[in-house]
C-alpha positions in Angstrom: -22.4 184.8 29.4 -22.2 184.4 33.2 -25.2 182.1 33.0 -23.4 179.9 30.4 -20.4 179.7 32.6 -22.5 178.5 35.6 -24.1 175.8 33.5 -20.8 174.7 32.1 -19.3 174.5 35.6 -22.3 172.5 36.8 -22.1 170.1 34.0 -18.3 169.7 34.6 -19.0 169.1 38.3 -21.6 166.4 37.5 -19.2 164.8 35.1 -16.4 164.8 37.6 -18.6 163.2 40.3 -19.9 160.6 37.8 -16.3 159.8 36.9 -15.4 159.2 40.5 -17.9 156.4 40.8 -15.9 154.3 38.3 -12.6 154.6 40.2 -11.4 151.6 42.1 -10.9 152.8 45.7 -9.8 150.4 48.4 -11.9 150.9 51.5 -10.4 150.0 54.8 -12.7 148.0 57.1 -14.4 150.0 59.8 -13.2 147.7 62.6 -9.9 145.8 62.8 -10.1 142.0 62.7 -10.1 140.5 66.1 -7.8 137.5 66.9 -9.5 134.4 68.3 -9.6 134.2 72.1 -6.7 132.1 73.2 -7.8 131.8 76.8 -9.1 128.2 76.2 -8.0 125.1 74.3 -9.9 122.7 72.2 -9.8 119.1 73.5 -9.8 115.9 71.4 -13.3 114.7 70.6 -12.7 111.0 71.3 -14.3 111.0 74.8 -17.6 112.1 73.3 -17.7 109.9 70.2 -19.9 106.8 70.4 -23.4 105.6 71.2 -25.1 107.0 74.2 -28.5 106.5 75.9 -29.9 109.9 76.7 -32.3 111.3 79.3 -32.7 114.5 81.2 -33.7 115.8 84.6 -34.6 119.2 86.1 -34.3 118.3 89.8 -30.9 117.1 91.0 -32.5 114.5 93.2 -33.7 112.7 90.0 -30.2 112.1 88.7 -29.8 108.5 89.7 -33.2 107.6 88.2 -32.3 109.5 85.1 -29.0 107.6 84.6 -31.0 104.4 84.7 -33.5 105.8 82.2 -30.5 106.8 79.9 -29.2 103.3 80.0 -32.6 102.0 78.9 -32.4 104.4 75.9 -29.4 102.4 74.5 -31.9 100.4 72.5 -32.3 103.6 70.5 -28.9 105.4 71.1 -28.0 109.0 70.4 -24.9 108.7 68.2 -22.1 111.3 68.4 -19.6 111.1 65.5 -16.4 112.8 64.6 -16.9 116.0 62.6 -15.1 117.0 59.4 -12.7 119.3 61.3 -12.0 117.3 64.4 -15.1 118.4 66.4 -18.1 116.3 67.2 -21.4 116.1 65.4 -24.3 116.8 67.8 -27.6 118.6 67.9 -28.0 122.0 69.4 -31.1 123.5 71.1 -34.1 124.0 68.9 -32.5 122.7 65.7 -33.1 119.3 64.2 -29.8 119.4 62.2 -26.6 118.1 63.7 -23.7 120.7 63.8 -20.0 120.3 64.4 -19.2 121.4 68.0 -15.9 121.6 69.9 -15.0 120.2 73.3 -13.5 123.3 75.0 -11.5 123.7 78.2 -11.8 127.2 79.7 -9.0 128.9 81.7 -11.0 128.5 84.9 -11.0 124.7 84.4 -14.6 124.2 83.3 -15.3 122.2 80.1 -17.9 123.1 77.5 -19.3 121.7 74.3 -20.3 124.3 71.6 -19.6 126.2 68.5 -16.1 127.6 67.8 -16.4 130.5 70.3 -14.9 131.2 73.7 -16.2 128.8 76.4 -19.3 129.8 78.3 -21.1 131.1 75.2 -24.9 131.2 75.6 -25.2 128.3 73.1 -22.7 126.1 74.9 -23.3 123.2 77.2 -21.3 123.0 80.4 -19.9 119.5 80.9 -20.5 118.7 84.6 -19.1 115.1 84.4 -17.2 113.2 81.7 -16.4 109.7 82.7 -16.0 106.4 80.7 -19.6 105.4 81.2 -21.5 108.6 82.0 -21.5 112.2 80.7 -23.6 115.0 82.2 -24.2 118.4 80.6 -26.4 121.4 81.0 -27.0 124.4 78.8 -25.4 127.6 79.8 -28.4 129.7 78.8 -30.9 129.5 81.7 -34.0 129.6 79.4 -32.7 126.7 77.3 -31.6 124.8 80.3 -35.1 125.3 81.8 -36.7 123.8 78.7 -34.3 120.9 78.2 -33.0 120.1 81.7 -29.7 118.6 82.5 -28.7 115.8 80.1 -27.3 112.5 81.2 -25.6 110.4 78.6 -25.0 106.7 79.4 -22.4 105.0 77.2 -24.0 102.0 75.3 
């Protein structure tokens, strides 16, 4: 009789456990949602939009020559367009697809172009100069910058 009671209790326990799996239980997320970093602001994309001749250099002494080479590239310009959510459509390192990027101003005054993330992210480009006729950028990530160099864009 004791044996039958043990089996009955075991079957009841299994049934109770199986029944729990069908309950709708709200599970709280393991980490709270983090608010976006407000230490920077997104700038209007218009200064970047347009046709640009593009060239790059690795040695700063080559900058003037590279600007001239970028102007020559206007016969086959790199086109930056406005993105669907007020960013700019540009290519990122090692990806043939264009992505929507933001022009971001950091609290320290530096300007970056990159995905929607705080300025200075490893995938960002730092804007070294942004003038009416010339724009100069370098990748934040040293490895990527070593492969691609500093970009000079000449407005076409």
